[in-house]
LOTOR-481702 format. One record per residue: x, y, z of N, C-alpha, C, CB in turn. Coordinates in steps of 0.2 Angstrom, whole numbers, plus 5000, padded with zeros to 4 digits. Glycine has a CB too. Example, Ala and Ser with C-alpha at 12.3 -4.5 7.8 and 13.67 -1.06 7.14 Angstrom:
PAZA    nu    nv    nw   cau   cav   caw    cu    cv    cw   cbu   cbv   cbw
PAZA  5066  4972  5039  5062  4978  5039  5066  4984  5039  5057  4978  5045
PAZA  5064  4989  5035  5068  4995  5036  5064  5000  5039  5070  4997  5029
REM end
This chain:
PAZA    nu    nv    nw   cau   cav   caw    cu    cv    cw   cbu   cbv   cbw
PAZA  5073  5084  4990  5076  5080  4984  5072  5073  4983  5083  5079  4985
PAZA  5070  5072  4977  5066  5066  4976  5071  5061  4972  5060  5067  4972
PAZA  5070  5054  4973  5074  5049  4970  5070  5046  4964  5076  5044  4975
PAZA  5072  5046  4958  5069  5043  4953  5074  5038  4950  5067  5048  4947
PAZA  5072  5031  4951  5076  5026  4948  5078  5026  4941  5073  5019  4950
PAZA  5072  5028  4937  5073  5028  4930  5079  5033  4928  5067  5031  4927
PAZA  5080  5038  4932  5085  5043  4930  5093  5041  4932  5084  5050  4933
PAZA  5093  5035  4935  5100  5033  4937  5103  5028  4932  5099  5029  4944
PAZA  5109  5027  4932  5112  5023  4927  5109  5016  4928  5120  5022  4929
PAZA  5108  5013  4934  5105  5007  4935  5098  5007  4931  5104  5005  4942
PAZA  5094  5012  4932  5087  5012  4929  5087  5013  4922  5084  5019  4932
PAZA  5092  5016  4919  5093  5016  4912  5095  5010  4909  5098  5022  4910
PAZA  5100  5006  4913  5102  5000  4910  5096  4995  4911  5108  4997  4915
PAZA  5092  4995  4916  5086  4991  4917  5081  4992  4911  5083  4992  4924
PAZA  5080  4998  4910  5075  5000  4904  5078  4997  4897  5074  5007  4904
PAZA  5085  4998  4896  5088  4995  4890  5087  4988  4890  5095  4998  4890
PAZA  5088  4984  4896  5088  4977  4896  5081  4975  4894  5090  4975  4903
PAZA  5076  4979  4897  5069  4977  4896  5067  4978  4889  5064  4982  4900
PAZA  5069  4983  4885  5068  4984  4878  5071  4978  4874  5071  4991  4876
PAZA  5077  4977  4876  5081  4972  4872  5077  4965  4873  5088  4971  4874
PAZA  5075  4963  4879  5072  4957  4880  5065  4957  4877  5071  4956  4888
PAZA  5062  4963  4876  5055  4963  4873  5056  4962  4865  5052  4970  4874
PAZA  5062  4964  4863  5063  4963  4855  5065  4955  4854  5069  4967  4853
PAZA  5069  4952  4859  5071  4946  4858  5066  4940  4859  5076  4944  4863
PAZA  5061  4941  4863  5055  4936  4864  5050  4937  4858  5052  4937  4871
PAZA  5049  4931  4855  5045  4931  4849  5039  4927  4850  5048  4930  4842
PAZA  5033  4928  4848  5027  4924  4849  5024  4922  4843  5021  4929  4853
PAZA  5023  4915  4842  5021  4913  4836  5014  4915  4834  5022  4905  4835
PAZA  5012  4915  4828  5005  4917  4826  5000  4913  4829  5004  4917  4818
PAZA  5001  4907  4830  4995  4902  4832  4993  4904  4840  4997  4895  4832
PAZA  4997  4908  4843  4996  4910  4850  4993  4917  4850  5002  4910  4854
PAZA  4992  4920  4845  4990  4927  4844  4983  4928  4841  4994  4932  4840
PAZA  4979  4933  4843  4973  4934  4840  4974  4936  4833  4968  4940  4844
PAZA  4969  4936  4829  4970  4937  4821  4973  4944  4820  4963  4937  4818
PAZA  4970  4949  4824  4972  4956  4822  4980  4957  4824  4968  4961  4826
PAZA  4983  4953  4828  4990  4954  4830  4995  4949  4826  4991  4953  4837
PAZA  4992  4945  4822  4996  4941  4818  5001  4944  4813  4992  4935  4815
PAZA  5006  4941  4811  5011  4943  4806  5011  4938  4801  5018  4945  4809
PAZA  5008  4939  4795  5008  4933  4790  5015  4933  4786  5002  4935  4785
PAZA  5019  4938  4787  5025  4937  4783  5030  4932  4786  5029  4944  4782
PAZA  5031  4933  4793  5036  4929  4796  5033  4924  4801  5041  4934  4801
PAZA  5027  4925  4803  5024  4920  4807  5025  4921  4814  5026  4913  4805
PAZA  5028  4927  4816  5030  4929  4823  5030  4936  4824  5038  4927  4824
PAZA  5029  4938  4830  5029  4945  4832  5033  4945  4839  5021  4948  4834
PAZA  5037  4950  4839  5041  4951  4846  5036  4955  4851  5047  4956  4844
PAZA  5038  4954  4857  5034  4957  4862  5034  4965  4862  5036  4955  4869
PAZA  5039  4967  4859  5039  4975  4858  5034  4977  4853  5047  4977  4856
PAZA  5034  4973  4847  5029  4975  4842  5022  4974  4845  5030  4970  4836
PAZA  5021  4969  4849  5014  4968  4852  5012  4973  4857  5014  4961  4855
PAZA  5017  4975  4861  5016  4981  4865  5014  4987  4862  5022  4982  4870
PAZA  5018  4989  4856  5017  4995  4852  5010  4995  4849  5022  4996  4847
PAZA  5008  4989  4846  5001  4988  4843  4996  4989  4848  5001  4981  4840
PAZA  4997  4986  4854  4992  4986  4859  4991  4994  4862  4993  4982  4865
PAZA  4996  4997  4863  4996  5004  4865  4993  5009  4860  5003  5007  4866
PAZA  4994  5008  4854  4991  5012  4849  4983  5010  4848  4994  5010  4842
PAZA  4981  5004  4849  4974  5002  4849  4970  5005  4855  4974  4995  4848
PAZA  4973  5004  4861  4970  5005  4867  4971  5012  4870  4971  5000  4872
PAZA  4976  5015  4868  4978  5022  4871  4980  5021  4878  4972  5027  4870
PAZA  4981  5027  4881  4984  5027  4888  4979  5024  4893  4985  5034  4890
PAZA  4981  5020  4898  4977  5017  4903  4975  5022  4908  4981  5011  4906
PAZA  4970  5021  4912  4967  5025  4917  4973  5027  4922  4961  5022  4920
PAZA  4977  5022  4923  4982  5023  4928  4987  5028  4925  4986  5017  4929
PAZA  4989  5028  4918  4993  5033  4915  4990  5040  4915  4995  5031  4908
PAZA  4983  5040  4914  4980  5046  4914  4980  5050  4921  4973  5046  4912
PAZA  4979  5045  4926  4979  5048  4933  4986  5050  4935  4977  5042  4938
PAZA  4991  5047  4933  4998  5049  4934  5000  5056  4931  5003  5044  4932
PAZA  4997  5056  4925  4999  5063  4921  4995  5068  4925  4996  5062  4914
PAZA  4989  5067  4927  4985  5072  4930  4988  5074  4937  4978  5070  4931
PAZA  4990  5069  4941  4994  5070  4947  5000  5074  4946  4996  5064  4950
PAZA  5004  5073  4941  5010  5077  4940  5008  5084  4938  5014  5073  4934
PAZA  5003  5085  4934  5001  5092  4933  4999  5096  4939  4995  5092  4927
PAZA  4995  5092  4943  4993  5095  4949  4999  5097  4954  4988  5091  4953
PAZA  5004  5093  4954  5010  5094  4958  5014  5100  4955  5014  5088  4959
PAZA  5014  5100  4949  5018  5106  4946  5014  5112  4947  5018  5105  4938
PAZA  5007  5112  4947  5003  5118  4948  5004  5120  4956  4996  5117  4947
PAZA  5004  5116  4960  5006  5117  4967  5013  5120  4968  5005  5111  4972
PAZA  5018  5117  4965  5024  5120  4966  5025  5127  4963  5029  5115  4962
PAZA  5022  5128  4958  5022  5135  4955  5018  5140  4959  5019  5135  4948
PAZA  5013  5138  4962  5009  5142  4967  5013  5144  4973  5002  5139  4969
PAZA  5017  5139  4976  5021  5140  4981  5027  5144  4980  5024  5133  4984
PAZA  5030  5144  4974  5035  5148  4972  5033  5155  4971  5039  5145  4966
PAZA  5027  5156  4969  5024  5163  4967  5022  5166  4974  5018  5162  4963
PAZA  5019  5163  4978  5016  5167  4984  5016  5163  4991  5009  5170  4983
PAZA  5019  5157  4991  5020  5153  4997  5013  5151  5000  5024  5156  5002
PAZA  5008  5150  4995  5002  5147  4997  5000  5142  4992  4996  5153  4998
PAZA  4995  5138  4994  4993  5133  4989  4985  5133  4989  4996  5126  4990
PAZA  4982  5134  4983  4975  5133  4982  4974  5126  4979  4972  5139  4978
PAZA  4971  5121  4983  4970  5115  4981  4965  5114  4975  4969  5110  4986
PAZA  4966  5110  4970  4961  5108  4965  4958  5102  4968  4965  5106  4958
PAZA  4951  5102  4968  4947  5097  4970  4943  5094  4964  4942  5099  4976
PAZA  4944  5088  4963  4940  5085  4958  4934  5081  4961  4944  5080  4953
PAZA  4928  5084  4962  4923  5081  4966  4921  5074  4963  4917  5086  4965
PAZA  4921  5073  4957  4919  5066  4954  4924  5061  4956  4918  5066  4947
PAZA  4930  5063  4956  4936  5058  4958  4935  5057  4965  4943  5061  4956
PAZA  4935  5062  4969  4934  5061  4976  4928  5057  4978  4934  5068  4980
PAZA  4922  5058  4975  4917  5054  4977  4918  5046  4975  4910  5056  4973
PAZA  4921  5045  4969  4922  5038  4967  4927  5034  4972  4925  5038  4960
PAZA  4932  5038  4974  4937  5035  4979  4933  5034  4986  4943  5040  4980
PAZA  4929  5039  4988  4926  5038  4994  4921  5032  4994  4922  5044  4996
PAZA  4917  5031  4989  4913  5025  4988  4917  5019  4988  4909  5026  4981
PAZA  4922  5019  4984  4926  5013  4984  4929  5011  4991  4932  5013  4979
PAZA  4931  5016  4995  4933  5015  5001  4928  5012  5006  4936  5021  5005
PAZA  4922  5015  5006  4917  5012  5010  4915  5005  5008  4910  5017  5009
PAZA  4914  5004  5001  4913  4997  4999  4918  4992  5001  4913  4997  4991
PAZA  4925  4994  5001  4930  4990  5004  4929  4988  5011  4937  4993  5002
PAZA  4927  4994  5015  4926  4993  5022  4921  4988  5024  4925  5000  5025
PAZA  4915  4989  5020  4910  4984  5021  4911  4977  5019  4903  4987  5017
PAZA  4915  4976  5013  4917  4969  5011  4921  4966  5016  4920  4970  5004
PAZA  4926  4970  5019  4931  4967  5024  4928  4966  5031  4937  4971  5023
PAZA  4922  4968  5032  4919  4968  5038  4921  4973  5043  4920  4961  5041
PAZA  4924  4979  5041  4926  4984  5046  4920  4988  5048  4931  4989  5042
PAZA  4915  4989  5044  4909  4992  5046  4903  4988  5043  4909  4999  5043
PAZA  4897  4989  5046  4891  4986  5044  4886  4992  5042  4888  4982  5050
PAZA  4882  4990  5037  4877  4995  5034  4870  4993  5037  4877  4995  5026
PAZA  4867  4997  5040  4860  4996  5043  4856  4997  5037  4858  5001  5049
PAZA  4852  4991  5036  4847  4991  5030  4842  4996  5031  4845  4984  5030
PAZA  4840  4998  5037  4835  5003  5039  4836  5010  5036  4833  5003  5046
PAZA  4843  5011  5036  4845  5018  5035  4846  5019  5027  4851  5020  5038
PAZA  4846  5014  5023  4847  5015  5016  4841  5016  5012  4851  5009  5013
REM end
């Protein structure tokens, strides 16, 4: 059993509060870039700005990664229900990027040292 705060009454109330707060806070035009300004009222709510930004920039890499992870988990669940085995999906490019980032972090934090002769 998994726990998802968003599905609880408290999570729903917190999301409703967040939405109402985003509607209530308004930002004046002089604080906004030209493309986000509202010439009619001179103000934009945070909710409007959030919507405009999402349309312009699309999903973030984090959102894409979460969606891919959810899809992989669903595939694994379905495989397990079908024949009680799991064939893992390996994204070689993603794994390589993560491993390189790990090693870079280890070097930057002094956990390991790189021999210049071996590079």
